[in-house]
N, C-alpha and C positions, 0 to 999 in steps of 0.2 A: 504494500500500500504506500510506503514511503517513496518508492521509485516512481509510482504512478503520480503521486502528489508533486514530486520534483519535476517530472516531465510536463505535467499540466502547468506548473508555475513558469517553466521556461517557455512553453508555448504561448502562454498568456503575455509574458514580457515581450516576446518577439512580435506578437500581434499589436502591442501598444507602441512599439518603437517607431513605426511610421507616423503615428499620430503625434508623438512627442517631437519628431523632427519637423513636421509641418508647423507645429506651434513655435518652434525655435526661429522660424523665418519671419514671424510676425513682428512688425516694428513696434517698439515700445513708445509710450508717450514722451514728449519732450519734458525734461526735468532740469530746472536751473542748476547749474554747476556740473552737469553731466554732458557727455558728448551728444550732440544733436543727432537724432535719428535722421537717416537720409530721406529725401522726398524728391519727387519729380514734379516740376512745374511745367505746365503747358501754357506758353505765352499766347497772347491774343493773336499773334501772327502764325501760330502753330508750332513754333520752335519749342523744343523740350530742353530743359536744363535740370541738372541734379545738384542738390545742396553739397553733396560730398565732393564734387568737382570744384567747389568754390573756396576750399581751404586757403587761408592766407588773406581773405577779404572779410570785412565785417558785413553781415547780412541782416537786413530787416525784412521780415515777412509781415505784411499789413493786410489784415482781413477787413473788408469794408463792404458796404451796400449803398446803392444809389438813394434809398429812402432814409438813410441814416444822416441826421443833421450834423453830429460831431464829425462824421467821416468827410462831409463836404468842406469842413474847415481844415481838417487834418491833411487831406490829400495835397492841397497846394503847399502847405507848410512842409510836408515830407518832400515834395518835389523840389522846392527851393533849397532845402537843406541838402538833398542829394546832389543838386547841381554844384553846390559849394564844396561838398566833401568827397565827391566821387574820385577825385585825383588822389585822395588818401586811402583808397581801397574800400569805399562804401558801396554796397549794392542794396537797392530797395526794390522789393517786388510787392505790387498791390494785387492781392488775390480777391477777386469778386466772389461773393458768397451767394449770389442769386443766379439761378438759371432762367428766371422769367424774363430777364431783359435781353433782347436780341443783341448779339455781338456788334452788329452794325451801328447800334445806338451808342455803344461804348467807344467806338473808334474815334469820333470827333473829340471826345474828352482826352483820350490818350495821345492824340496827335499834338495836343498842346502841352502835355506833361512829358517829362523826360524819364520818370521812373518806369520800370518795366511792368506792364499789366499782365496778370496771369488769369486765364479763364478757368483753370482747374489745377488742383494739387493732388497728387497721389502720395499719400503718406499719413503719418499720425498727427499732422497739424490741422487745427480747426479753431474757430472762435471759442474762446474759453467761456463755458456756461452758455453758449449760444449768442454771446454778446458781441456786437460790432460797435466800434472798431476793436480789434484785438491785435496786439503786436508781439512778435517774438524777435529777439536779437540773438544772433549767433556770432561769437567772436572769431578771431583769426585762426585759433587752434581748433575750431569746430565745436566749442562748448556753448550750450544755451546759457545766456547771461541775463535774459529778461523774458518774461512771459506774463502778460497782463491784458485784461480787458480794459478799455478806456483809451481816449484819444491822447496822442502825444501833444505837448506844448513845445515851444522852442526851448524853454528851460529844461524840460524833461529830456528832450533830444540831446542837448548839450551835456547834461548830467550823465546820461547813460552812454552816449556814443563817443564823446571826446576822449575819455580815458582809453577806450578800446581802439580808437583810430590811432592813438599815439603808440600803442604796443607794436613791437616788431612782429612781422610775420614769422611763423615757425619755420625751421629749416625743413629740408626734404625728409619724408618718412623713410626710415631705414628698413 
């Protein structure tokens, strides 16, 4: 009976192994102070970019909606800030949270703005608590340094981003 129990246990473990491996590939949620999970952004023009490929830059992921009043103030502020700081390694992606607005209606807005518009994100990033705007900041080494719902002000942008933009980019991964 012990041999049969041992055989059944081994068989059971072998059956569970594929399920465990599938779960291992699932992206974890972004946590401040930890390495940012990778994500794929699909930009408004169809281009796809991955967060992991942007190590060395400071990244802002901004989730917004057209109906959101604070978002309407925040987007131009983010855009101006980006234009001033992009030469220091800042990247800003504005991720729309609504599928109800046809893309052709968003194009005129983003023809005026310089930040990169994303129509979709594949990964564990989303508005925190369903609130927009929500912002994530990822530093040059790939760590999540900020994750909050609420609009950035110029003071908040300076407080959060200036120290990160002053950091040197990490060396090549060995």
